[in-house]
N, C-alpha and C positions, 0 to 999 in steps of 0.2 A: 350515627347515634342508632342506638336499637327499638323498634318500633315497639315490640315487646315490654319492654321496661325502660320509658323515657325517663331523659335526667329530670330530679325534682328539682321543681322552681323554690320549693319550701320547703322545711324542715323543721319539726318541732319535738322537744323528749318531753314524754310524760311519766311520771311514777305515781303507783298506788301500792297502799300496804294491803296484803288479804288478812282474812278473819285470823290465819293462826299467826301473823305477825310479818311474814316474810313478804319483802319490799320486788316488786317487780318493775322494773325499767322498761318502757318503751321508746321507738324512732318512731314517728309517724313521719310520712312523706310525702308529697302532693303537688300538681301544678301551681297551685297558687296558695296565698296563705289562706283566704277565705275558705277553701278546700280543707286545709290543715287543722282549722279551729271548726269547723262542722265536725271532723270526725275525732278530735279531742273532746266535745260534749260528747259524742256518741259512745266514747270510750269509757269519760266518765259514769253517763248512764248505767252502761253496764257493770261496771265495777260497783257500782251504789246496788245494784237489784242483786248480786251476788256477796252483798254483806261488806264489803272492802270500801277503804276510805283512798281519796287521794293523797299521795304523800309529799307534805310541802318541803322537805328537805332533800333537795336532789344536787349532785354534784360533789365537787370536791371542795379543796377549799383546808384551812386550818380553824381548829377549835378554836374559840376566842380565849384569852391569857387571861388568869386569874390577876385581878388590878389589886398592888400592894398599896395600900396606903399607907402614910407615914403618920403614925401616932401620936397623937397630942397637938398639932401643928395643923395651922391652915395657911392658905393665901395671904402673904401680906397685903395683895393689891385688889384682891376680889372678894377673899372671903371664903373659896371654895376650898374642897381638900387637896391633900398636896399626895403625889404619886411618885414610888421609887420607878428609875426607870434606869434603861441600861441602851448605850447609844451599840451601834451595828458593829463598831470597835471595840465594844467591852467597857467603856468610860461610864462609870455611874453618874447620877443626877438625878435630882428634886425636881418637877414640875408642878406646876397647877394642872388640876383636874380638866380644865377647859381649854387646854393647850392640846392642840391635833394637829397634824400634819396633812395638810391637801395634797393628796397625788397630782391633782390635775393643773395647780399652779404653782406647785415644788414650793411651797413654804408654810409656816408655821401660823395657826390661825387660834386666835381665842385671845385668852390672857397670857402674858409674855413673860409671867414671873419663871425662871431657873436657876435653881442652885448646884454648882458642880462638885462635887465629894473631891476633897483637897484629899490627894494620893502622894503626894510628895511633897516634904518641907524641907526649906533648906538647913541644912544642921551645920554647915561647916561655912565659915566665914572667909577663909582662905584654902587653898589648895591642901593635899596631905601632902607630908615629904616622901621624896623619894628614896627610898632604900635602896644601897647598894650591897648584892650578897656576893660578889665576887665573879669570877670567870666561870662557867658550866665547867663541870669535867668531861673529858674525851672519853674514857672509859666508861663502859654502863657494867653493871654486874650481872647482867644477864647474856 
């Protein structure tokens, strides 16, 4: 371990927006969590003195998807709105808006109403007849 730069015991990320709209991201490191929190409080007060504001949205992630509600229908079980949705494999379905996936428990929670889109209807009662076109020719025109 280097005595000049000891290993950080606690790390925090801080982001603020300047008066010109530019966002500054900082990484604060110190030996204890209390010291990091004290440094964050000091950084916030300096930012406010200069007219900046703490930036609440820091980090990655995807923007929230627009909810596509089904017009003119409500859930038959609970009366909430219905939402058009698609599985990871592309299969379309309609579900109640209160039906949410709990990643921790790996199961659905809320109203259980789901209506799957009918993508294929059975159109043939019996198999199609096999047509014999004869033997293929041995010679090709090219």
